[in-house]
N, C-alpha and C positions, 0 to 999 in steps of 0.2 A: 753116228756125233763125231765130228773130228776133234782133235786134241784143243784147236783153238777154241772150239765151241765149249769144250770141257772147263778150259781155264775160264772162260768168261762168264759160264753158269756159275762156277764156284765162288769166282770173286765177286760177282753180284749177290750170290746167295749170301756171303758174308758180309755185304754191305760196303765193301772197299771200292774206292774209285782206282783207275788205273794208276793214278800217282801215288796212291796210298799202297798199292800191292808192290809196284816198283820199288818203293823206299824199304818196304820189308825184305824185299829179294835182293837189295843193293844192285839194281839195274835201273836203266831209265825208264821212262814213262813210254818212250818210242819202242823200246824192246817189247815192253807188255803188250802193246798195241800190234806190232808185228806177229807176235806169236798168236793174238786172238785172230788175227786175219789171214793166217796161214802164211806168213812169211818166215824168214830165218827162226828156226828154234836154238840158236846159240846163244 
């Protein structure tokens, strides 16, 4: 399981949308999307 898959699994398990997780982490929804799809982890 990749890091992106782990992030997505945990996010979904908590019932968060990408937007909700992004707000909690003070990042954009696009950042969360990139993380989950194997893009930049910065």
